[in-house]
C-alpha positions as CSV (number, residue, x, y, z in Angstrom):
1,M,85.9,118.1,96.3
2,A,87.9,114.8,96.5
3,K,87.4,112.5,99.4
4,R,90.2,112.8,101.9
5,F,91.4,109.3,102.8
6,R,93.2,108.7,106.2
7,N,94.4,105.2,105.3
8,C,94.6,102.9,102.3
9,I,93.9,99.6,104.1
10,G,90.2,100.2,105.0
11,P,88.6,98.4,102.0
12,Q,90.8,95.4,102.4
13,V,90.1,95.2,106.2
14,R,86.4,95.2,105.4
15,K,86.8,92.6,102.8
16,L,88.8,90.3,105.1
17,R,86.4,90.8,108.0
18,M,83.4,90.0,105.9
19,A,85.2,86.9,104.4
20,K,85.6,85.7,108.0
21,G,81.9,86.4,108.8
22,W,82.9,88.7,111.6
23,T,81.0,91.8,112.7
24,Q,82.9,95.0,113.4
25,E,82.3,94.4,117.0
26,Q,83.9,90.9,116.8
27,L,86.9,92.3,115.0
28,S,87.3,95.0,117.6
29,A,87.1,92.4,120.3
30,R,89.8,90.3,118.6
31,L,92.0,93.4,118.2
32,Q,91.6,94.3,121.9
33,L,92.6,90.7,122.8
34,A,95.6,91.1,120.6
35,G,96.7,94.2,122.5
36,L,95.0,97.1,120.7
37,H,93.0,98.2,123.7
38,S,92.0,101.6,122.3
39,I,89.9,100.2,119.4
40,D,86.2,99.7,119.5
41,R,83.5,99.0,116.9
42,V,83.4,102.7,115.9
43,G,87.2,102.7,115.4
44,V,86.9,99.6,113.1
45,A,84.2,101.3,111.1
46,K,86.3,104.5,110.7
47,I,89.3,102.5,109.6
48,E,87.1,100.6,107.1
49,S,85.6,103.9,105.9
50,Q,89.1,105.4,105.6
51,I,88.2,108.3,107.9
52,R,90.6,107.3,110.6
53,S,94.3,106.8,110.3
54,A,95.9,103.4,111.0
55,Y,99.2,103.5,112.7
56,D,101.9,101.0,111.7
57,Y,101.5,99.0,114.9
58,E,97.8,98.8,114.3
59,V,98.3,97.5,110.8
60,A,100.6,94.9,112.2
61,L,98.0,93.8,114.7
62,I,95.2,93.8,112.2
63,A,97.2,91.6,109.9
64,S,98.0,89.3,112.8
65,V,94.4,89.0,113.8
66,F,93.5,88.0,110.2
67,A,96.6,85.7,110.0
68,V,97.8,87.4,106.8
69,D,101.0,89.2,105.9
70,S,100.6,93.0,106.5
71,G,101.2,93.5,102.7
72,K,97.8,91.8,102.1
73,L,96.1,94.8,103.7
74,F,97.4,97.3,101.1
75,P,96.0,97.8,97.6
76,G,98.1,97.2,94.6
77,I,100.5,99.9,93.5
78,E,98.3,101.0,90.6
79,E,95.3,101.6,92.8
80,L,97.5,103.2,95.4
81,Q,98.9,105.7,92.9
82,V,95.3,106.6,91.9
83,R,94.6,107.4,95.6
84,L,97.9,109.0,96.4
85,D,96.8,112.6,96.0
86,N,93.8,112.1,98.3
87,L,95.9,110.2,100.8
88,I,98.4,113.0,100.9
89,E,95.7,115.7,101.2
90,G,94.1,113.7,104.1
91,S,97.3,113.5,106.0
92,L,97.8,117.2,106.0
93,D,94.8,118.2,108.0
């Protein structure tokens, strides 16, 4: 059975977080300060693991916290096409 992804930004969020030297707890604190009050360390872990959806406003805030364009959170089109079936399946639960 294929893994059911809930978002496509998780791996890049993890990569950016680790490049900054932040823990998941530190990222969640920064996101809370930026206005995403409903996120905690577990929420960050679930986004990174692709088992939690990421809403458009969350993507915007995550990009803002990392000081990158939101497009930097998304995989390239080739990789996204490979994952598309799993992304669609995951969104139908």
